[in-house]
C-alpha positions in Angstrom: 82.5 -25.5 46.1 81.0 -28.2 47.9 77.6 -29.8 46.8 74.7 -28.6 48.6 71.9 -31.4 49.2 68.1 -30.7 49.2 66.8 -32.3 52.3 63.6 -32.8 54.2 63.1 -33.5 57.8 60.1 -34.0 60.1 60.0 -34.3 64.0 58.8 -37.5 65.6 56.4 -36.4 68.2 54.8 -38.8 71.3 51.2 -37.6 71.7 50.2 -39.7 75.0 46.9 -38.5 75.0 45.8 -37.8 71.6 42.7 -36.1 72.6 44.4 -33.4 74.1 46.8 -33.0 71.4 49.8 -32.1 73.7 53.3 -33.9 72.4 56.8 -34.2 73.3 59.5 -34.1 70.5 61.3 -37.5 70.5 63.0 -37.9 67.3 63.7 -36.6 63.8 63.5 -38.1 60.3 65.8 -36.7 57.6 65.5 -37.6 53.8 67.3 -36.8 50.7 66.1 -38.1 47.4 69.2 -37.3 45.6 71.4 -39.4 48.0 69.0 -42.1 48.7 69.6 -41.0 52.3 67.1 -41.5 55.0 68.0 -41.4 58.8 65.8 -41.6 62.1 67.3 -40.5 65.5 65.2 -40.7 68.5 65.4 -40.3 72.3 62.3 -40.7 74.7 62.4 -38.7 77.6 60.3 -41.0 79.8 60.3 -38.9 82.9 58.5 -35.8 80.8 56.3 -38.4 79.2 55.0 -39.7 82.5 54.3 -36.1 83.6 51.9 -35.9 80.6 50.4 -39.2 81.2 51.2 -41.2 84.3 49.7 -44.3 82.6 51.6 -44.0 79.5 52.8 -47.4 78.1 56.5 -46.5 77.8 57.8 -49.8 76.5 55.1 -49.8 73.7 56.2 -46.5 72.7 59.9 -47.2 72.5 58.9 -50.5 70.6 56.9 -48.0 68.2 59.9 -45.8 67.9 62.3 -48.4 67.1 59.9 -49.5 64.2 60.5 -46.1 62.5 64.2 -46.8 62.7 63.6 -50.3 61.5 61.4 -49.0 58.7 63.7 -45.9 57.7 66.8 -48.3 57.5 64.9 -50.7 55.2 65.5 -53.6 57.5 63.4 -56.7 56.7 62.2 -56.8 60.2 60.1 -53.6 59.1 57.7 -55.6 56.8 56.7 -54.5 53.4 57.0 -50.8 54.1 60.7 -51.1 54.8 61.1 -52.9 51.2 59.8 -49.6 49.8 62.3 -47.1 48.3 63.7 -44.3 50.4 61.1 -41.8 49.2 58.4 -43.8 49.9 59.4 -45.1 53.3 59.9 -41.2 54.3 56.4 -40.4 53.0 54.8 -43.3 54.8 56.8 -42.5 58.0 55.6 -38.9 57.8 52.0 -39.4 56.8 49.4 -37.6 58.9 48.0 -40.0 61.8 46.1 -39.9 64.8 47.9 -42.1 67.1 50.5 -41.9 70.1 53.3 -41.6 67.5 52.9 -38.5 65.1 55.2 -36.4 63.0 55.3 -32.7 61.9 55.0 -31.8 58.5 58.0 -32.0 56.6 60.3 -29.1 56.2 62.8 -28.7 53.4 66.6 -27.4 53.8 69.9 -27.3 52.1 73.1 -28.6 53.6 76.7 -29.9 52.8 76.6 -32.8 55.2 73.5 -34.8 55.7 74.9 -37.0 58.6 75.8 -33.9 60.3 72.6 -31.9 59.7 70.6 -34.9 61.1 72.7 -34.6 64.2 72.4 -31.2 64.5 68.5 -31.2 64.0 68.3 -33.9 66.6 70.2 -31.8 69.1 68.4 -28.9 68.5 64.7 -30.1 68.4 64.6 -33.1 70.5 67.7 -32.9 73.2 
């Protein structure tokens, strides 16, 4: 019998006009404490974003999404937050914020393959 991993995931949302609270799913964060696993996958649908807000700063939003990935990977370019352990990075990335980049509340799940689950969630929730 294969091991099942308890994981958490959160959807990364782009909220171009925070006061309107409309958002576009742009990515996912998947975390498993036991396996010290954290992954970020994202893809910004620029055409859809510009329908929500024609003046959206697409390049800045892309940079912000890249910073999520950098922090999740623990890269030194991510600053002091990237130096934290996986659980702390996940909690920081999924903290409630009122900005253009937000995340859903974390959701739990069980799986046997964390990478495949991250891919599946990305395809189902973002693409």
